[in-house]
DRENDO-1510 file (C-alpha; in Angstrom, 1 decimal, always signed):
<recs>
REC; n; res; u; v; w
REC; 1; ALA; +13.1; +3.9; -0.4 .
REC; 2; ARG; +10.9; +6.9; +0.6 .
REC; 3; GLU; +13.8; +9.1; +1.8 .
REC; 4; ASN; +16.1; +8.3; -1.2 .
REC; 5; ASP; +13.4; +8.1; -3.9 .
REC; 6; ILE; +14.1; +4.5; -4.8 .
REC; 7; PRO; +11.2; +2.8; -6.6 .
REC; 8; PHE; +9.2; +0.7; -4.1 .
REC; 9; LEU; +6.4; -1.8; -4.1 .
REC; 10; GLY; +5.0; -2.9; -0.7 .
REC; 11; ILE; +2.6; -5.8; -0.7 .
REC; 12; CYS; +0.2; -6.5; +2.2 .
REC; 13; LEU; +2.5; -6.3; +5.2 .
REC; 14; GLY; +4.8; -4.2; +3.1 .
REC; 15; MET; +2.0; -1.6; +2.6 .
REC; 16; GLN; +1.2; -1.7; +6.4 .
REC; 17; LEU; +4.9; -1.1; +7.3 .
REC; 18; THR; +5.0; +1.7; +4.8 .
REC; 19; VAL; +2.0; +3.4; +6.5 .
REC; 20; ILE; +3.5; +2.9; +9.9 .
REC; 21; GLU; +6.9; +4.4; +8.8 .
REC; 22; PHE; +5.0; +7.3; +7.1 .
REC; 23; ALA; +2.9; +7.9; +10.2 .
REC; 24; LYS; +6.0; +7.9; +12.5 .
REC; 25; ASN; +8.3; +10.0; +10.4 .
REC; 26; LEU; +6.1; +12.4; +8.4 .
REC; 27; ALA; +2.7; +12.6; +10.2 .
REC; 28; LYS; +4.4; +13.0; +13.5 .
REC; 29; LEU; +2.7; +10.0; +15.2 .
REC; 30; GLY; +5.9; +8.7; +16.8 .
REC; 31; GLU; +4.3; +5.8; +18.6 .
REC; 32; ALA; +2.3; +4.6; +15.5 .
REC; 33; ASN; +2.1; +0.9; +15.1 .
REC; 34; ASN; +0.1; -2.2; +14.1 .
REC; 35; THR; -2.1; -3.6; +16.9 .
REC; 36; GLU; -0.9; -7.0; +15.9 .
REC; 37; TYR; +2.5; -6.1; +17.3 .
REC; 38; ASP; +1.5; -3.6; +19.9 .
REC; 39; GLU; -2.1; -3.9; +21.2 .
REC; 40; ASP; -1.6; -0.7; +23.4 .
REC; 41; THR; -0.1; +1.5; +20.7 .
REC; 42; THR; -1.1; +5.2; +21.1 .
REC; 43; TYR; -1.7; +5.5; +17.3 .
REC; 44; PRO; -3.1; +2.2; +15.9 .
REC; 45; VAL; -2.7; +3.2; +12.2 .
REC; 46; ILE; -2.9; -0.5; +11.3 .
REC; 47; ASP; -5.7; -2.3; +13.1 .
REC; 48; LEU; -7.6; -5.6; +13.1 .
REC; 49; LEU; -10.5; -5.6; +10.7 .
REC; 50; PRO; -13.7; -4.9; +12.6 .
REC; 51; GLU; -15.3; -8.1; +11.4 .
REC; 52; GLN; -12.3; -10.0; +12.9 .
REC; 53; THR; -12.9; -8.7; +16.5 .
REC; 54; GLY; -13.7; -11.5; +18.9 .
REC; 55; ILE; -12.7; -14.3; +16.7 .
REC; 56; ALA; -10.6; -16.7; +18.7 .
REC; 57; ASP; -10.1; -19.5; +16.2 .
REC; 58; ILE; -8.5; -17.6; +13.4 .
REC; 59; GLY; -7.9; -20.4; +10.9 .
REC; 60; GLY; -9.6; -19.4; +7.6 .
REC; 61; THR; -11.2; -16.2; +9.0 .
REC; 62; MET; -9.1; -13.7; +7.1 .
REC; 63; ARG; -10.4; -11.3; +4.5 .
REC; 64; LEU; -9.9; -13.8; +1.6 .
REC; 65; GLY; -10.5; -13.7; -2.1 .
REC; 66; ASP; -11.6; -11.1; -4.6 .
REC; 67; TYR; -12.6; -7.6; -3.6 .
REC; 68; GLU; -13.1; -4.6; -5.8 .
REC; 69; ALA; -11.5; -1.2; -5.4 .
REC; 70; ILE; -12.3; +2.1; -6.8 .
REC; 71; LEU; -9.2; +4.0; -7.9 .
REC; 72; LYS; -8.8; +7.8; -7.5 .
REC; 73; GLU; -8.9; +9.5; -10.8 .
REC; 74; GLY; -5.4; +10.7; -11.9 .
REC; 75; SER; -3.6; +8.6; -9.3 .
REC; 76; ILE; -0.6; +6.4; -10.0 .
REC; 77; ALA; -2.9; +3.4; -9.5 .
REC; 78; ALA; -5.4; +4.5; -12.1 .
REC; 79; GLN; -2.5; +5.2; -14.5 .
REC; 80; ILE; -0.8; +1.8; -14.2 .
REC; 81; TYR; -4.1; -0.1; -14.3 .
REC; 82; GLY; -5.6; +2.0; -17.0 .
REC; 83; THR; -9.0; +2.1; -15.3 .
REC; 84; ASN; -10.7; +3.4; -12.1 .
REC; 85; TYR; -12.1; +0.0; -11.1 .
REC; 86; ILE; -10.1; -3.2; -10.3 .
REC; 87; VAL; -10.7; -6.5; -8.6 .
REC; 88; GLU; -7.7; -8.0; -6.7 .
REC; 89; ARG; -7.2; -10.9; -4.3 .
REC; 90; HIS; -6.7; -10.5; -0.5 .
REC; 91; ARG; -5.4; -12.6; +2.4 .
REC; 92; HIS; -5.1; -10.6; +5.6 .
REC; 93; ARG; -6.7; -9.7; +8.9 .
REC; 94; TYR; -5.2; -6.2; +9.5 .
REC; 95; GLU; -5.6; -3.0; +7.5 .
REC; 96; VAL; -5.1; +0.7; +7.6 .
REC; 97; ASN; -7.3; +2.2; +10.4 .
REC; 98; PRO; -9.7; +4.6; +8.7 .
REC; 99; GLU; -9.6; +6.9; +11.7 .
REC; 100; PHE; -6.1; +8.0; +10.6 .
REC; 101; VAL; -6.7; +8.3; +6.9 .
REC; 102; ASP; -7.4; +12.1; +6.8 .
REC; 103; ARG; -4.4; +12.9; +9.1 .
REC; 104; LEU; -2.0; +10.7; +7.0 .
REC; 105; GLU; -3.3; +12.1; +3.7 .
REC; 106; SER; -2.8; +15.7; +5.0 .
REC; 107; PHE; +1.0; +14.8; +5.2 .
REC; 108; GLY; +1.1; +13.6; +1.6 .
REC; 109; ILE; +0.3; +9.9; +1.4 .
REC; 110; VAL; -2.6; +9.2; -0.9 .
REC; 111; PHE; -4.9; +6.2; -0.4 .
REC; 112; SER; -5.8; +5.9; -4.1 .
REC; 113; GLY; -7.6; +2.6; -4.0 .
REC; 114; ARG; -10.5; +2.0; -1.7 .
REC; 115; ASN; -13.2; -0.5; -1.0 .
REC; 116; LYS; -15.8; +1.5; +1.1 .
REC; 117; ASN; -13.8; +2.4; +4.2 .
REC; 118; LYS; -10.9; +0.0; +3.5 .
REC; 119; MET; -7.7; +1.4; +2.1 .
REC; 120; GLU; -6.5; -0.9; -0.7 .
REC; 121; ILE; -3.6; +1.2; -2.2 .
REC; 122; ALA; -1.3; +3.8; -0.7 .
REC; 123; GLU; +1.0; +5.9; -2.9 .
REC; 124; ILE; +3.3; +8.9; -2.5 .
REC; 125; PRO; +3.0; +11.3; -5.4 .
REC; 126; GLY; +6.2; +13.0; -6.6 .
REC; 127; LYS; +8.3; +9.9; -6.1 .
REC; 128; ARG; +9.7; +7.8; -8.9 .
REC; 129; PHE; +7.3; +5.0; -7.9 .
REC; 130; PHE; +6.1; +4.5; -4.3 .
REC; 131; PHE; +3.2; +2.1; -4.2 .
REC; 132; GLY; +1.7; -0.1; -1.6 .
REC; 133; SER; -1.1; -2.6; -2.0 .
REC; 134; GLN; -3.1; -4.3; +0.8 .
REC; 135; PHE; -4.0; -7.0; -1.8 .
REC; 136; HIS; -1.7; -9.5; -3.4 .
REC; 137; PRO; -1.1; -8.5; -7.1 .
REC; 138; GLU; +1.0; -11.6; -7.6 .
REC; 139; PHE; -2.1; -13.7; -7.4 .
REC; 140; ARG; -3.3; -12.2; -10.7 .
REC; 141; SER; +0.1; -12.3; -12.5 .
REC; 142; ARG; +0.5; -14.8; -15.3 .
REC; 143; PRO; +3.5; -15.7; -17.6 .
REC; 144; GLY; +3.5; -13.0; -20.2 .
REC; 145; ARG; +0.9; -10.9; -18.3 .
REC; 146; PRO; +2.3; -9.6; -15.1 .
REC; 147; SER; +0.1; -7.5; -12.8 .
REC; 148; PRO; +0.3; -3.8; -13.4 .
REC; 149; PRO; +2.1; -2.9; -10.1 .
REC; 150; PHE; +5.0; -5.3; -11.1 .
REC; 151; ASN; +5.3; -3.8; -14.5 .
REC; 152; ALA; +5.3; -0.3; -13.1 .
REC; 153; LEU; +8.0; -1.2; -10.5 .
REC; 154; VAL; +10.3; -2.8; -13.2 .
REC; 155; GLU; +9.8; +0.2; -15.5 .
REC; 156; ALA; +10.6; +2.6; -12.6 .
REC; 157; MET; +13.7; +0.6; -11.6 .
REC; 158; CYS; +15.0; +0.6; -15.2 .
REC; 159; LYS; +14.5; +4.3; -15.5 .
REC; 160; TYR; +16.2; +4.8; -12.1 .
REC; 161; ARG; +19.1; +2.6; -13.1 .
REC; 162; LYS; +19.6; +4.6; -16.3 .
REC; 163; GLU; +19.5; +7.9; -14.4 .
REC; 164; ARG; +22.1; +6.6; -12.0 .
REC; 165; GLU; +24.4; +5.3; -14.8 .
REC; 166; ASP; +24.1; +8.6; -16.7 .
REC; 167; LYS; +24.9; +10.6; -13.5 .
REC; 168; LEU; +28.0; +8.4; -12.8 .
REC; 169; SER; +29.3; +8.6; -16.3 .
REC; 170; ARG; +29.5; +12.4; -16.2 .
</recs>
């Protein structure tokens, strides 16, 4: 999706895998990984939440429920939500490691939604739609009122399809 500019929405693990792929292929961190899969990775771009360290009985200990995020002004996230402040629901134990944020952003990914030092949204400007959320936007979707990331993905896919059809009909 990133290489071919195909509209993309990565949710929770999808965002984490997006960050790992970006770190390996664009930020030149070839051994980047998630410590859930490789505890000894050289570049732990996705790591266990600090508050989860030392918890052996992991049932019900995730980062669960509503958390706010401040959206970067002018970002794709702010555009699709129509605001700079959102509340979304979470269910996870691993997140983007803040130690790598500056390095990753220097190569073009933007962490446009944040809750203190936690990265809630990753996007790549200049793409049709490339958006990852650590939270679960599906938890806020309702019939007739889908969550903004889903609307934006569908709109981008429709536009992409039209562009491809127009190109093929020439």
